[in-house]
Structures are given as structure tokens and as C-alpha cells.
Backbone as a chain_set.jsonl record, in Angstrom:
{"seq": "MQATYFRNFIFGVEDSLVSTVGLLSGVAIAVGVTVGSFLG", "coords": {"N": [[29.538, -2.211, -5.616], [27.652, -1.306, -7.456], [25.77, -3.383, -7.358], [24.769, -3.142, -4.768], [23.497, -0.667, -4.894], [21.523, -1.243, -6.787], [20.064, -3.205, -5.434], [19.111, -1.717, -3.264], [17.473, 0.047, -4.665], [15.509, -1.69, -5.721], [14.434, -2.568, -3.305], [13.368, -0.178, -2.345], [11.392, 0.338, -4.263], [9.699, -1.881, -3.886], [8.946, -1.362, -1.255], [7.51, 1.05, -1.474], [5.458, 0.131, -3.063], [4.188, -1.734, -1.374], [3.377, 0.034, 0.633], [1.569, 1.638, -0.802], [-0.379, -0.251, -1.555], [-1.249, -1.046, 0.975], [-2.316, 1.373, 1.889], [-4.38, 1.802, 0.006], [-6.005, -0.472, 0.466], [-6.716, 0.03, 3.085], [-8.231, 2.386, 2.763], [-10.272, 1.342, 1.157], [-11.451, -0.494, 2.927], [-12.334, 1.289, 4.904], [-14.19, 2.806, 3.437], [-15.977, 0.762, 2.773], [-16.917, 0.024, 5.333], [-18.124, 2.436, 6.084], [-20.142, 2.742, 4.098], [-21.538, 0.405, 4.623], [-22.503, 0.918, 7.237], [-24.186, 3.034, 6.737], [-26.094, 1.849, 5.051], [-26.899, -0.2, 6.662]], "CA": [[28.848, -0.94, -5.373], [26.49, -1.272, -8.342], [24.787, -4.352, -6.88], [24.149, -2.587, -3.575], [22.591, 0.397, -5.34], [20.399, -1.893, -7.451], [19.257, -3.869, -4.399], [18.414, -0.657, -2.526], [16.437, 0.554, -5.56], [14.437, -2.692, -5.729], [13.822, -2.533, -1.979], [12.578, 1.052, -2.278], [10.211, 0.164, -5.109], [8.814, -2.82, -3.196], [8.44, -0.705, -0.056], [6.479, 2.005, -1.875], [4.331, -0.67, -3.547], [3.503, -2.263, -0.198], [2.729, 1.164, 1.286], [0.427, 2.042, -1.62], [-1.403, -1.298, -1.442], [-1.796, -0.947, 2.324], [-3.135, 2.585, 1.949], [-5.591, 1.577, -0.788], [-6.872, -1.433, 1.14], [-7.256, 0.728, 4.251], [-9.293, 3.276, 2.283], [-11.366, 0.494, 0.694], [-12.116, -1.01, 4.125], [-13.021, 2.413, 5.537], [-15.366, 3.112, 2.605], [-16.924, -0.345, 2.926], [-17.542, 0.136, 6.649], [-18.996, 3.612, 6.068], [-21.317, 2.409, 3.276], [-22.289, -0.618, 5.343], [-23.203, 1.512, 8.371], [-25.274, 3.846, 6.178], [-27.147, 0.964, 4.545], [-27.235, -1.135, 7.713]], "C": [[27.561, -0.884, -6.197], [25.383, -2.201, -7.831], [24.052, -3.813, -5.662], [23.135, -1.512, -3.948], [21.338, -0.219, -5.955], [19.47, -2.537, -6.43], [18.466, -2.836, -3.587], [17.266, -0.085, -3.356], [15.233, -0.389, -5.576], [13.69, -2.659, -4.402], [12.919, -1.31, -1.838], [11.297, 0.94, -3.08], [9.207, -0.762, -4.427], [8.172, -2.155, -1.985], [7.318, 0.264, -0.414], [5.245, 1.269, -2.394], [3.508, -1.189, -2.377], [2.749, -1.142, 0.512], [1.481, 1.586, 0.525], [-0.705, 1.032, -1.493], [-2.059, -1.243, -0.064], [-2.72, 0.247, 2.468], [-4.452, 2.369, 1.213], [-6.535, 0.604, -0.095], [-7.478, -0.815, 2.39], [-8.392, 1.651, 3.861], [-10.505, 2.449, 1.852], [-12.152, -0.06, 1.875], [-12.918, 0.103, 4.797], [-14.286, 2.776, 4.766], [-16.418, 2.02, 2.761], [-17.65, -0.289, 4.259], [-18.518, 1.303, 6.681], [-20.269, 3.329, 5.292], [-22.185, 1.4, 4.01], [-23.077, -0.033, 6.512], [-24.351, 2.411, 7.892], [-26.436, 2.963, 5.734], [-27.729, 0.095, 5.649], [-28.521, -0.812, 8.434]], "O": [[26.513, -0.468, -5.702], [24.203, -1.849, -7.868], [22.842, -4.004, -5.533], [22.043, -1.457, -3.383], [20.223, 0.225, -5.68], [18.248, -2.434, -6.537], [17.299, -3.053, -3.262], [16.206, 0.232, -2.815], [14.088, 0.047, -5.46], [12.461, -2.714, -4.373], [11.828, -1.402, -1.273], [10.239, 1.391, -2.64], [8.011, -0.471, -4.39], [6.988, -2.36, -1.717], [6.289, 0.3, 0.262], [4.119, 1.723, -2.192], [2.28, -1.097, -2.383], [1.613, -1.335, 0.945], [0.447, 1.862, 1.132], [-1.865, 1.416, -1.339], [-3.277, -1.378, 0.054], [-3.778, 0.153, 3.091], [-5.518, 2.709, 1.727], [-7.745, 0.832, -0.07], [-8.628, -1.1, 2.726], [-9.412, 1.701, 4.548], [-11.642, 2.816, 2.151], [-13.382, -0.097, 1.838], [-14.056, -0.117, 5.212], [-15.332, 3.024, 5.365], [-17.61, 2.311, 2.869], [-18.857, -0.523, 4.322], [-19.61, 1.187, 7.237], [-21.363, 3.636, 5.766], [-23.411, 1.514, 4.023], [-24.211, -0.448, 6.755], [-25.371, 2.531, 8.571], [-27.601, 3.268, 5.993], [-28.894, -0.3, 5.595], [-28.914, -1.535, 9.35]]}, "num_chains": 1, "name": "protein.A"}
């Protein structure tokens, strides 16, 4: 039971990390495209 809880916890942490990284990279790309179109 303890191992299952621990594995679910690790999975949740990794999932939130991946979501945060994806969100940040999406924002960074959007900002880069916006700046590029302004300067372009």
C-alpha cells in the first residue's frame, strides 16, 4: 500500500513538472513570436 502511494506521489510530481515546463515553453514561444513579428 505504501509503495503504491509513493509511486502515485512521484507520478503526480512529474506530471505537474511536465505541465509547468510545457506551459512555460509555450509562453516563451508565444512571446518570441510576438516580439519577432513586432521587430520583423
